[in-house]
C-alpha positions in Angstrom: -16.0 -51.7 6.7 -13.1 -51.7 9.1 -10.0 -53.7 8.1 -8.0 -55.3 10.9 -4.3 -54.8 10.4 -1.8 -57.7 11.1 -0.6 -58.1 14.6 3.0 -57.0 13.8 1.7 -53.7 12.2 -0.6 -53.1 15.2 2.4 -53.6 17.5 4.4 -51.1 15.5 1.8 -48.4 15.8 0.8 -49.1 19.4 1.8 -46.4 21.9 5.2 -47.1 23.3 5.4 -48.0 27.0 6.2 -44.9 29.2 9.7 -46.2 30.0 10.5 -46.6 26.3 9.2 -43.1 25.5 11.3 -41.8 28.4 14.4 -43.5 27.1 13.8 -42.0 23.6 13.3 -38.5 25.1 16.5 -38.8 27.1 18.3 -40.0 24.0 17.1 -37.0 22.1 18.4 -34.7 24.8 21.8 -36.5 24.7 21.8 -36.1 21.0 21.3 -32.4 21.4 24.2 -32.2 23.8 26.4 -34.1 21.3 25.3 -31.7 18.6 26.3 -28.7 20.8 29.8 -30.3 21.4 30.4 -30.9 17.7 29.3 -27.4 16.9 31.8 -26.0 19.4 34.5 -28.2 18.0 33.7 -26.9 14.5 34.3 -23.3 15.7 37.4 -24.2 17.7 39.2 -26.5 15.3 40.2 -25.6 11.8 42.9 -26.1 9.1 44.6 -23.1 10.8 45.3 -23.9 14.4 44.3 -21.1 16.8 44.7 -21.1 20.6 41.5 -21.4 22.5 41.8 -18.0 24.1 41.9 -16.4 20.6 38.8 -18.5 19.6 37.1 -17.3 22.7 38.0 -13.7 21.9 36.8 -14.1 18.4 33.4 -15.3 19.6 32.7 -12.4 21.8 34.7 -9.5 20.3 34.9 -8.0 16.9 38.2 -6.1 16.6 39.1 -7.1 13.1 42.1 -9.2 14.0 43.1 -12.3 12.0 41.7 -14.6 14.7 38.4 -12.8 14.8 38.0 -13.1 11.1 38.8 -16.8 11.1 36.4 -17.5 14.0 33.7 -15.4 12.2 34.2 -17.6 9.1 34.0 -20.7 11.2 30.7 -19.6 12.8 29.1 -19.1 9.3 30.5 -22.5 8.3 29.1 -24.2 11.4 25.7 -22.6 11.1 25.5 -23.7 7.4 26.6 -27.2 8.5 23.8 -27.4 11.1 21.2 -26.3 8.6 22.4 -28.4 5.7 22.9 -31.5 7.8 19.5 -31.3 9.4 17.9 -30.8 5.9 19.8 -33.8 4.3 19.0 -36.1 7.2 15.3 -35.1 7.4 14.8 -35.4 3.6 16.5 -38.8 3.6 14.1 -40.0 6.4 11.1 -38.7 4.5 12.2 -40.4 1.3 12.9 -43.7 3.0 9.4 -43.7 4.4 7.8 -42.5 1.1 9.6 -45.2 -1.0 9.4 -47.8 1.8 13.1 -48.4 1.2 15.4 -48.0 4.2 18.4 -47.6 1.9 16.9 -44.7 -0.1 18.5 -41.2 0.0 17.8 -37.8 -1.7 19.8 -38.9 -4.7 17.4 -41.7 -5.4 14.8 -39.2 -6.8 17.2 -37.2 -8.9 17.2 -34.1 -6.7 21.0 -33.9 -6.4 21.3 -34.4 -10.2 18.8 -31.7 -10.9 20.7 -29.2 -8.8 24.0 -30.1 -10.3 22.8 -29.9 -13.9 21.2 -26.5 -13.2 24.5 -25.2 -11.8 26.5 -26.5 -14.8 23.9 -24.8 -17.1 24.2 -21.5 -15.2 28.0 -21.5 -15.4 28.3 -22.6 -19.1 25.4 -20.7 -20.7 24.5 -17.8 -18.4 28.0 -16.9 -17.1 27.1 -17.2 -13.4 30.2 -17.2 -11.3 29.1 -16.3 -7.8 27.8 -18.7 -5.1 24.7 -16.5 -4.6 23.9 -17.2 -8.3 24.5 -20.9 -7.9 22.0 -21.1 -5.1 19.0 -20.1 -7.1 19.8 -22.1 -10.1 20.5 -25.2 -8.0 17.3 -24.8 -6.1 15.3 -24.3 -9.3 16.9 -27.4 -10.8 16.1 -29.5 -7.8 12.5 -28.2 -7.8 12.0 -28.9 -11.5 13.3 -32.5 -11.2 11.2 -33.1 -8.1 8.1 -32.1 -10.0 9.1 -34.1 -13.1 9.7 -37.2 -11.0 6.3 -36.8 -9.4 4.7 -36.4 -12.9 6.5 -39.4 -14.5 5.9 -41.5 -11.4 2.2 -41.2 -12.0 1.3 -38.0 -10.0 -1.9 -38.9 -8.2 -1.3 -42.6 -8.9 2.3 -42.5 -7.9 3.7 -45.5 -6.1 7.1 -45.9 -4.4 8.4 -48.1 -7.2 7.4 -45.7 -9.9 8.9 -42.7 -8.1 12.2 -44.6 -7.6 12.4 -45.7 -11.2 11.5 -42.2 -12.5 14.2 -40.6 -10.2 16.8 -43.2 -11.3 16.1 -42.6 -15.0 16.2 -38.8 -14.7 19.4 -38.9 -12.6 21.2 -41.0 -15.3 20.2 -38.6 -18.0 21.2 -35.5 -16.1 24.5 -36.8 -15.0 25.2 -37.7 -18.6 24.4 -34.1 -19.6 26.5 -32.8 -16.8 29.6 -34.8 -17.8 29.2 -33.9 -21.4 29.1 -30.2 -20.7 32.0 -30.3 -18.3 34.2 -32.3 -20.8 33.4 -29.9 -23.6 33.9 -26.7 -21.5 37.2 -26.5 -19.6 36.0 -23.3 -17.8 32.9 -25.0 -16.6 35.0 -28.0 -15.4 37.3 -25.8 -13.4 34.5 -23.8 -11.7 32.3 -26.9 -11.0 35.1 -29.1 -9.7 34.9 -27.5 -6.2 31.1 -27.3 -6.0 30.4 -30.8 -7.1 32.6 -32.3 -4.4 30.4 -30.8 -1.7 31.9 -28.3 0.8 31.1 -26.0 3.7 34.2 -23.8 3.1 32.3 -21.2 1.0 29.7 -20.5 3.7 28.7 -16.9 4.1 26.0 -15.0 5.9 24.4 -14.2 2.6 24.2 -17.9 1.6 22.6 -18.8 4.9 20.1 -16.0 4.7 19.1 -17.1 1.2 18.5 -20.8 2.0 17.3 -20.5 5.6 13.6 -19.7 4.8 13.3 -22.7 2.5 14.9 -25.0 5.1 12.6 -23.7 7.7 9.5 -24.3 5.6 10.7 -27.8 4.5 11.5 -28.8 8.1 8.1 -27.8 9.5 6.4 -29.6 6.6 8.4 -32.8 7.0 7.9 -33.0 10.8 4.2 -32.4 10.3 4.1 -35.4 8.0 5.3 -37.9 10.6 1.9 -39.3 11.5 0.6 -39.8 7.9 3.9 -41.2 6.8 3.7 -43.8 9.5 0.5 -45.0 7.9 1.9 -44.9 4.3 4.9 -46.9 5.5 2.6 -49.9 6.3 1.4 -50.2 2.7 -1.3 -48.6 0.6 -4.2 -50.8 1.8 -3.5 -50.4 5.4 -2.9 -46.7 5.0 -6.3 -46.3 3.3 -8.0 -48.3 6.1 -6.5 -45.9 8.6 -7.9 -43.0 6.7 -4.6 -41.6 5.3 -4.8 -39.6 2.1 -2.1 -41.3 0.1 -1.9 -38.8 -2.8 -1.8 -35.8 -0.5 0.8 -37.4 1.7 3.1 -38.4 -1.2 2.8 -35.0 -2.9 3.7 -33.1 0.3 6.5 -35.5 1.1 8.0 -35.0 -2.3 7.7 -31.3 -1.9 9.3 -31.3 1.6 12.2 -33.5 0.4 12.7 -31.4 -2.7 12.8 -28.1 -0.7 15.1 -29.5 2.0 17.6 -31.3 -0.3 17.4 -28.7 -3.0 18.3 -25.9 -0.6 21.1 -27.8 1.1 22.6 -28.9 -2.2 22.3 -25.4 -3.5 24.4 -24.0 -0.6 26.9 -26.8 -0.2 26.9 -28.9 -3.4 25.8 -32.5 -3.5 26.9 -34.2 -0.3 26.2 -38.0 -0.3 25.4 -40.6 2.4 24.2 -38.2 5.1 20.6 -38.7 4.2 21.1 -42.4 3.9 23.2 -43.3 7.0 21.6 -41.3 9.7 17.9 -42.1 9.3 18.8 -45.8 8.8 21.0 -45.8 11.9 18.5 -44.0 14.2 15.7 -46.4 13.1 17.7 -49.2 14.8 17.0 -47.7 18.3 13.9 -45.6 17.7 11.9 -48.3 16.0 9.8 -47.5 12.9 7.8 -44.6 14.4 8.6 -41.5 12.3 7.5 -39.3 15.1 10.9 -40.2 16.7 12.9 -40.9 13.5 12.4 -37.5 12.1 13.5 -35.5 15.2 16.5 -37.8 15.7 17.5 -37.5 12.1 17.2 -33.7 12.3 19.6 -33.6 15.3 22.1 -36.3 14.5 22.6 -35.6 10.8 24.4 -32.3 11.5 26.5 -34.2 14.0 27.7 -36.4 11.2 28.2 -33.5 8.7 30.0 -31.2 11.1 32.1 -34.1 12.5 33.2 -35.0 9.0 34.0 -31.4 8.2 36.1 -31.1 11.3 37.9 -34.3 10.4 38.6 -33.0 6.9 40.2 -29.9 8.4 42.5 -31.9 10.7 43.8 -34.7 8.4 45.2 -32.5 5.7 46.6 -29.4 7.5 47.3 -26.7 6.4 45.0 -27.6 3.6 41.7 -29.5 4.1 39.5 -32.2 2.6 36.1 -31.1 1.5 33.3 -32.6 3.7 31.8 -34.3 0.6 34.9 -36.4 0.2 35.0 -37.3 3.9 31.3 -38.4 4.0 31.9 -40.4 0.8 34.9 -42.2 2.3 33.0 -42.9 5.5 29.7 -43.7 3.9 30.9 -46.3 1.4 31.9 -48.9 4.0 28.8 -48.1 6.1 26.5 -48.5 3.0 28.1 -51.9 2.2 27.6 -52.9 5.9 23.9 -51.8 5.8 23.2 -53.7 2.6 24.9 -56.9 3.9 23.0 -56.7 7.2 19.7 -56.1 5.4 20.4 -59.1 3.1 21.4 -61.3 6.1 18.2 -60.3 7.9 16.1 -61.4 4.9 17.7 -64.8 4.6 
């Protein structure tokens, strides 16, 4: 028996007029141009000021001079920022659709907490000291917590509320464990202090090579879920009526978000608010259609992350502020604004 959906839901899923689709497409091209400009700024601007001619020389020559080395480091940092920003924004958009909560982010399901707890364990009990070692422990911690949240949330009977509650409970427990270990072990505290802030400064070609395959798989999977997630976002009954497989979609969404956020957190540390702010912001001009939200979030999240990283290099010269601090400072007021606007809209 066919179930007719409410008029407002039919309007949300109806094909957009050609003019609106054209505007969205042009907007995506503009976003790509903005991303290119921010990436170039990330290479040209640093805590150490370099003339543009030396930056240009460092891009296209490899003579081993100081400028060439600095530019080479900035290129690795920029590439990691592009990959991590896209992963955080995309995972945030997927989780917001999965939980039907526009204020959700990757931290809601405990993925950041799992990665952080795993790194603390690696440092304290296994003597891991290199970033290449952190990457695998952090990714493993994120994956284990993602699976645990899925199991505690009801697995095949999982609902958005159960998943959010399971993630919140696990996050609280893991952050308690993390703080306890760091307080009791001064060495772990010293080594973790930089990683837990969230930074792109330790980017290397090796780190990028280790996380890039996971980010590629997670990105393809998340973008492929746009259409079924559109159905899930309307509610369980409507999704079933439209023929969506709720359990399969939720399981794959959890897997995509875990892979994306886990790999990004492993490489950069836990960076907050990127996965919250960008998907929520783009929804205001793309509408609820995830076929547009996901690509926009993939492009604009690196703009925010790299822009914050460049700002952090400029405000504290010759030192720099880690990008996790900058996004937290920017994200706090934005989060308050979003919550207040959402509350006002509901009144």
